[in-house]
C-alpha positions in Angstrom: 0.0 0.0 0.0 1.3 3.4 -0.9 1.5 6.0 2.0 -1.5 8.0 0.6 -3.8 5.1 -0.4 -7.2 5.8 1.1 -8.5 3.0 3.2 -12.0 2.7 4.5 -11.2 3.0 7.9 -11.8 7.4 11.2 -11.0 10.7 11.5 -10.2 13.5 13.3 -13.2 15.6 13.2 -11.3 18.5 11.6 -12.8 21.7 10.1 -14.0 20.2 6.8 -11.0 21.4 4.9 -10.7 19.3 1.8 -7.9 18.4 -0.6 -9.7 20.2 -3.4 -9.5 23.5 -1.4 -5.7 23.5 -1.3 -4.3 26.2 -3.6 -2.3 24.6 -6.4 0.9 26.6 -6.0 2.6 26.6 -2.6 1.5 24.9 0.7 0.6 27.4 3.5 3.7 27.7 5.7 3.2 27.1 9.4 5.6 27.3 12.3 7.3 24.1 13.2 6.5 22.7 16.7 9.1 23.2 19.4 11.8 20.6 19.7 10.8 17.5 21.6 12.5 14.4 22.9 11.3 12.5 19.9 14.2 10.3 19.2 12.5 7.3 21.0 9.7 7.3 18.3 12.2 7.2 15.4 11.3 4.1 13.4 8.3 3.3 15.6 4.9 2.5 14.2 2.5 5.0 15.5 -1.2 6.0 14.7 -3.0 9.3 15.2 -6.8 9.5 15.5 -8.2 12.9 14.8 -5.3 13.4 12.4 -7.1 15.9 10.2 -7.9 18.2 13.0 -6.0 21.2 14.5 -3.6 19.5 16.9 -3.7 16.1 15.1 -2.3 17.6 11.8 0.5 19.3 13.6 1.2 16.1 15.5 1.4 14.1 12.3 3.9 16.6 10.9 6.1 16.4 13.9 6.0 12.6 14.0 7.0 12.4 10.3 9.9 14.7 11.0 10.9 12.5 13.9 11.1 9.5 11.6 8.1 7.6 12.9 5.9 5.4 10.6 2.6 7.2 10.8 -0.9 5.9 10.2 -3.3 8.9 10.1 -7.0 8.3 10.9 -9.3 10.8 9.3 -13.1 11.0 9.3 -14.5 9.3 6.1 -16.6 11.3 3.8 -17.5 11.0 0.1 -15.2 13.9 -0.9 -12.1 12.2 0.5 -11.4 15.0 3.0 -8.2 14.7 5.0 -8.8 17.9 7.0 -5.8 20.0 7.7 -3.4 17.3 6.5 -4.1 18.7 3.1 -2.3 21.8 4.2 1.0 19.8 4.5 1.6 17.9 1.3 4.9 16.5 2.5 3.3 15.0 5.5 0.4 13.8 3.5 2.6 11.9 1.2 4.5 10.3 4.0 1.5 8.9 6.1 -0.9 6.1 5.6 -4.4 7.4 5.6 -7.1 5.4 7.4 -10.6 6.8 6.7 -13.5 5.9 8.9 -15.0 6.7 12.3 -14.0 6.0 15.9 -17.6 5.1 16.6 -17.0 2.1 14.3 -15.1 -0.8 16.0 -13.8 -2.1 12.7 -12.2 1.3 11.9 -10.5 1.3 15.4 -9.2 -2.2 14.9 -7.6 -1.3 11.6 -6.0 1.8 13.0 -4.6 0.0 16.0 -3.3 -3.1 14.2 0.5 -3.4 14.4 1.0 -0.1 16.1 3.6 0.6 18.8 1.9 3.8 20.0 -1.6 5.1 19.3 -2.3 8.8 19.9 -6.0 9.4 20.4 -7.2 12.9 19.5 -10.5 12.3 17.7 -13.3 14.1 19.6 -16.2 16.5 19.3 -14.7 19.4 21.2 -17.1 22.4 21.1 -18.6 23.2 24.5 -21.5 25.3 23.1 -22.3 22.5 20.7 -22.4 20.0 23.6 -25.2 21.9 25.3 -27.6 21.1 22.4 -26.1 17.8 21.3 -24.9 15.8 24.3 -25.8 12.4 22.7 -23.6 13.1 19.7 -20.7 14.3 22.0 -20.9 11.3 24.2 -21.2 9.0 21.2 -17.9 10.2 19.8 -15.9 11.1 22.9 -16.9 8.2 25.2 -18.1 5.4 22.9 -15.4 6.2 20.4 -12.7 5.9 23.1 -14.2 2.6 24.2 -13.9 1.3 20.7 -10.3 2.4 20.4 -9.3 1.1 23.9 -10.8 -2.3 23.0 -8.8 -2.3 19.7 -5.6 -1.3 21.5 -6.1 -4.0 24.1 -6.9 -6.7 21.6 -4.2 -5.7 19.1 -1.4 -5.5 21.8 -0.6 -1.8 21.2 2.5 -0.8 23.1 0.9 2.4 24.5 -2.4 4.3 24.1 -1.9 8.0 24.6 -5.3 9.4 25.3 -6.2 13.1 25.0 -8.1 14.6 27.9 -8.9 18.3 28.5 -8.4 20.8 31.3 -12.1 21.4 31.2 -12.6 18.3 33.3 -11.5 20.2 36.4 -14.1 23.0 36.1 -13.4 26.3 37.7 -10.1 25.9 39.7 -10.7 25.2 43.4 -7.0 25.7 44.1 -4.2 27.0 41.9 -2.2 26.0 40.2 -4.2 22.9 39.2 -2.3 19.6 39.7 -3.4 16.2 38.3 -4.9 15.5 41.8 -7.4 18.4 41.6 -11.0 17.2 41.9 -12.9 16.6 38.7 -15.9 18.8 38.2 -17.3 18.7 34.7 -19.4 21.8 34.0 -20.5 21.0 30.5 -21.6 17.8 28.6 -18.4 18.1 26.7 -16.2 18.1 29.9 -18.3 15.2 31.3 -17.8 13.1 28.2 -14.0 13.6 28.4 -13.8 12.9 32.1 -15.7 9.7 31.5 -13.4 8.7 28.7 -10.4 9.4 30.9 -11.7 7.0 33.6 -12.4 4.4 30.9 -8.8 4.4 29.7 -7.3 4.1 33.1 -9.8 1.3 33.9 -8.5 -0.6 31.0 -5.0 -0.2 32.3 -6.0 -1.5 35.7 -8.3 -4.3 34.5 -6.3 -5.5 31.4 -2.8 -4.1 32.0 -3.2 -2.2 28.8 -0.4 0.4 28.6 -1.8 3.9 28.6 -1.0 7.5 29.4 -3.4 10.4 29.6 -2.3 13.9 28.4 -4.4 16.8 29.6 -3.7 19.9 27.4 -4.6 23.4 28.6 -6.1 25.6 26.0 -4.0 24.9 22.9 -3.9 27.6 20.3 -2.1 28.3 17.0 -2.4 28.0 13.2 -5.3 26.0 11.8 -7.4 26.4 14.9 -11.1 27.2 14.2 -13.1 30.1 15.5 -14.8 27.7 18.0 -12.0 28.8 20.3 -11.7 32.3 21.7 -8.2 33.3 20.6 -8.6 32.6 16.9 -12.0 34.4 17.2 -10.2 37.5 18.5 -7.4 37.3 15.9 -9.8 36.9 13.0 -12.0 39.7 14.0 -9.0 42.0 14.8 -7.6 41.4 11.3 -11.0 42.0 9.7 -11.3 45.5 11.3 -14.1 47.0 13.3 -15.3 46.2 16.9 -14.8 42.7 18.3 -17.9 40.8 19.4 -17.1 38.5 22.4 -18.6 37.0 25.4 -17.2 37.4 28.9 -13.7 38.9 29.2 -13.1 37.6 32.7 -12.4 33.9 32.3 -8.6 33.0 32.7 -6.9 30.3 30.7 -3.5 28.7 30.5 -2.7 29.3 26.8 -0.4 26.7 25.3 1.1 27.1 21.8 0.3 24.1 19.5 4.0 23.5 18.9 4.5 23.0 22.7 1.4 20.8 23.0 2.6 18.6 20.1 6.1 18.2 21.6 4.4 17.2 24.9 2.4 14.5 23.1 5.5 13.0 21.6 7.4 13.1 24.9 4.4 11.3 26.6 4.4 8.7 23.9 8.1 8.1 23.9 9.0 8.3 27.6 9.0 5.0 29.6 8.4 7.1 32.8 5.1 8.4 31.4 3.4 5.0 31.4 0.3 4.9 33.6 0.3 8.6 34.4 -2.0 11.5 33.7 0.1 14.4 32.6 -0.8 18.1 32.1 0.4 20.1 29.1 0.4 23.8 30.1 2.6 26.8 30.7 1.8 27.3 34.4 0.7 30.9 33.6 -2.9 32.1 32.9 -4.4 35.1 31.1 -7.8 36.6 31.0 -9.8 36.9 27.7 -9.3 40.6 28.1 -5.6 40.2 28.4 -5.6 38.1 25.2 -7.5 40.9 23.4 -4.6 43.3 24.5 -2.0 40.8 23.3 -3.6 40.5 19.9 -3.8 44.3 19.8 -0.1 44.4 20.2 0.3 41.9 17.4 -1.8 43.8 14.9 -0.6 47.2 16.0 -3.8 48.8 17.2 -6.0 49.1 20.3 -9.0 46.8 19.9 -12.6 47.8 20.9 -14.9 45.1 22.3 -18.7 44.8 22.6 -20.5 42.0 24.4 -22.4 39.6 22.3 -25.1 38.0 24.5 -25.1 34.9 22.3 -21.6 34.2 23.3 -22.2 34.3 27.0 -22.3 30.8 28.5 -24.6 29.6 31.2 -23.3 31.0 34.5 -23.0 27.6 36.2 -21.3 26.1 33.1 -18.7 28.8 32.5 -15.2 27.8 33.8 -13.7 30.9 35.3 -10.1 29.9 35.7 -7.7 27.2 34.5 -4.0 27.2 35.2 -1.8 24.2 35.1 1.0 22.8 37.2 3.1 21.0 34.5 5.8 19.8 37.0 4.8 16.2 36.8 5.1 16.2 33.1 8.5 17.8 33.3 9.7 15.3 35.9 8.5 12.3 33.8 9.6 13.4 30.3 11.7 16.6 30.5 9.1 18.5 28.6 8.1 22.1 29.3 6.3 24.8 27.3 8.7 27.2 25.6 6.5 29.7 23.7 5.3 32.9 25.3 1.8 34.2 24.7 3.1 37.2 22.7 5.4 34.9 20.6 2.6 32.4 19.9 0.0 35.1 19.1 2.5 36.7 16.6 2.9 33.4 14.9 -0.8 32.7 14.9 -1.6 36.2 13.6 0.9 36.0 10.8 -0.7 32.7 9.7 -4.3 33.9 10.0 -3.4 37.1 8.0 -2.4 34.9 5.0 -5.5 32.7 5.3 -8.2 35.2 6.3 -10.4 34.1 3.4 -10.8 30.7 5.2 -12.7 32.3 8.1 -16.1 33.9 8.5 -15.5 36.7 11.1 -19.2 37.8 11.4 -20.4 34.3 12.4 -20.4 32.8 15.9 -18.9 29.4 15.5 -20.1 26.9 18.1 
């Protein structure tokens, strides 16, 4: 099979970006992820679910550069979409595409077969969407994880690296947040991910299935959709006029995608990461208002903001503060985030400015 032979097999629930949408001249340049202790994955057989999505596509790029043999699972559709992998022709030509759905056990068995490490990123991630569609969110995030865990167990995968989210903690009860912080899911999305985390570790305890959970804190960067607040700010700022946002008070630990990706690779390759839940964050938090100011510095003008009531989340569901303690991750793997918020926003703003026609700044993406 050639590396880009399409197999009926999942996906990464990306942003619907299709091969046919790629300009025929040059690929869109994106910043390379930060250096990672990736040598241990050189020559290893790995798989990535959610490979066509924002983080998944960057992870595939980094794994190919590290010399891994990559199987990329993308969501099947009749147009042959590979999501954001289409933005990286060199990566696309080097990976084996498995098209299907994590809700399908057969797809999961195909993606896990013969793999040393499986990185599980496929998920429905939008919190506002989860308010109106909890069944769909649990179907992908929990049942899809069950299918993949069963496949990894039965296929003898060397390690499942499962993607959690800082949203499982809810509003911080003490800061910084360690991995021992109480779980308090404040949205159906967060609840689905918390349940999936427990499922994965139950498989480790019950079946001795090697597994690691990585818990990213608010990853941002090129290719991120406007379902997240920072690209929403950047796109509106570059489009001119007044920004329409929800609350400016919530605080988040903003982690650049290159750092998050290097953390995934470190977690997948380090023997000391086995069996652990590990946080990927900077250990610093910023309010949405501070993000607006940082984007203003990047675009060279002071930004005006008006409140859009449609973007205000239910009061009991809004997580007010998330800030990580990444020290366990650093002890286990040597990883730490290296990109400051201003550096990351400058990289993201540069990329968005060259791809502004891909966004709809006047719409509220949920």
